[in-house]
VOROMI-806729 format. One record per residue (C-alpha): residue in one letter; x, y, z. Coordinates in Angstrom, 1 decimal, decimal comma. Example, Ala and Ser with C-alpha at 12.3 -4.5 7.8 and 13.67 -1.06 7.14 Angstrom:
VOROMI-806729
- res|px|py|pz
- A|12,3|-4,5|7,8 .
- S|13,7|-1,1|7,1 .
end
This chain:
VOROMI-806729
- res|px|py|pz
- X|28,8|-149,3|138,4 .
- X|30,9|-149,3|135,1 .
- X|30,4|-147,0|132,2 .
- X|30,3|-148,5|128,8 .
- X|30,4|-147,0|125,5 .
- X|27,9|-148,6|123,1 .
- X|29,1|-147,5|119,6 .
- X|27,2|-147,8|116,4 .
- X|29,4|-148,7|113,3 .
- X|28,4|-149,0|109,8 .
- X|29,2|-147,8|106,2 .
- X|27,7|-145,1|103,9 .
- X|26,0|-147,9|101,9 .
- X|24,2|-149,4|105,0 .
- X|21,7|-146,4|104,9 .
- X|22,1|-145,3|101,3 .
- X|18,9|-147,0|100,1 .
- X|16,8|-147,1|103,2 .
- X|13,3|-145,6|102,3 .
- X|12,4|-142,6|104,3 .
- X|9,6|-144,2|106,3 .
- X|12,2|-147,0|107,4 .
- X|14,5|-144,2|108,5 .
- X|11,9|-142,3|110,4 .
- X|10,7|-145,5|112,2 .
- X|14,4|-146,1|113,2 .
- X|14,8|-142,6|114,5 .
- X|11,5|-143,2|116,6 .
- X|12,8|-146,6|117,8 .
- X|16,1|-144,9|118,9 .
- X|14,3|-142,2|120,8 .
- X|12,2|-144,8|122,7 .
- X|15,3|-146,7|123,4 .
- X|16,9|-143,3|124,8 .
- X|13,8|-142,8|126,9 .
- X|14,1|-146,2|128,3 .
- X|17,7|-145,9|129,0 .
- X|16,8|-142,7|131,0 .
- X|13,9|-144,1|132,8 .
- X|15,9|-147,1|134,0 .
- X|18,7|-144,7|135,3 .
- X|21,6|-146,1|133,1 .
- X|21,8|-143,1|130,6 .
- X|24,9|-141,1|130,8 .
- X|25,0|-139,4|127,5 .
- X|24,3|-140,3|123,7 .
- X|24,8|-138,8|120,3 .
- X|24,5|-139,3|116,6 .
- X|27,3|-138,1|114,4 .
- X|27,1|-136,3|111,0 .
- X|28,5|-138,4|108,1 .
- X|32,2|-139,1|108,1 .
- X|32,6|-136,4|105,2 .
- X|32,1|-133,8|107,8 .
- X|35,0|-135,1|110,0 .
- X|38,4|-133,2|110,5 .
- X|41,4|-134,8|111,9 .
- X|43,9|-132,8|114,0 .
- X|47,7|-134,2|114,3 .
- X|49,7|-132,2|116,7 .
- X|52,2|-134,9|117,5 .
- X|55,0|-133,2|115,2 .
- X|56,6|-129,7|115,1 .
- X|53,3|-128,1|114,4 .
- X|49,6|-128,9|114,2 .
- X|48,4|-130,4|111,0 .
- X|44,6|-130,1|110,2 .
- X|43,2|-132,4|107,5 .
- X|39,6|-132,8|106,2 .
- X|38,3|-136,2|106,7 .
- X|38,2|-139,0|109,0 .
- X|41,6|-140,1|110,8 .
- X|41,3|-143,5|109,2 .
- X|40,3|-144,4|105,7 .
- X|38,0|-147,2|106,4 .
- X|34,6|-148,6|104,9 .
- X|32,9|-148,4|108,2 .
- X|32,8|-145,5|110,5 .
- X|31,4|-144,5|113,9 .
- X|27,9|-143,2|113,4 .
- X|26,6|-142,8|117,0 .
- X|27,0|-143,8|120,6 .
- X|25,5|-144,3|123,8 .
- X|27,6|-144,1|127,1 .
- X|25,6|-146,0|130,0 .
- X|26,2|-147,1|133,5 .
- X|25,8|-151,0|134,1 .
- X|26,6|-153,1|137,0 .
- X|28,4|-155,7|134,6 .
- X|29,3|-156,5|131,1 .
- X|26,2|-159,0|130,8 .
- X|23,8|-156,1|131,7 .
- X|25,6|-153,8|129,1 .
- X|25,3|-156,3|126,5 .
- X|21,6|-156,7|127,2 .
- X|21,2|-153,0|126,5 .
- X|23,5|-153,1|123,3 .
- X|20,9|-155,9|122,0 .
- X|18,0|-153,3|122,5 .
- X|20,2|-150,6|121,1 .
- X|21,1|-152,7|118,1 .
- X|17,5|-153,3|117,1 .
- X|16,6|-149,9|117,6 .
- X|19,3|-148,5|115,2 .
- X|19,1|-151,3|112,8 .
- X|23,0|-151,7|113,3 .
- X|25,8|-153,4|114,9 .
- X|26,7|-152,1|118,2 .
- X|30,2|-152,6|119,8 .
- X|30,4|-152,7|123,5 .
- X|33,3|-151,4|125,3 .
- X|34,0|-150,6|129,1 .
- X|35,8|-147,3|130,1 .
- X|39,0|-147,7|132,0 .
- X|38,8|-147,5|135,7 .
- X|39,7|-144,2|137,1 .
end
């Protein structure tokens, strides 16, 4: 089985005007999806991230570490959350991503981990 990262990307604007009841429905849908992943035995790990303004970037590639408030890249879209699953192939991972996308009401990128 290969592990895949299913990452949810979006912008602050994507959810800025979502009514509270729709947001709560999305949270419930994601919880149901998480439970299904676990029941099917493909779940490895998942998590939602706080807004990008909570990010800190560390660069220790020079003479001394530099710590900067904010994201690594200035971008309109950011990583908002993710699932790590185990699936037999890309087609199976894509099927899970379809369900995840519907649950979180966002786009989901599917990417395999490098073989060990």
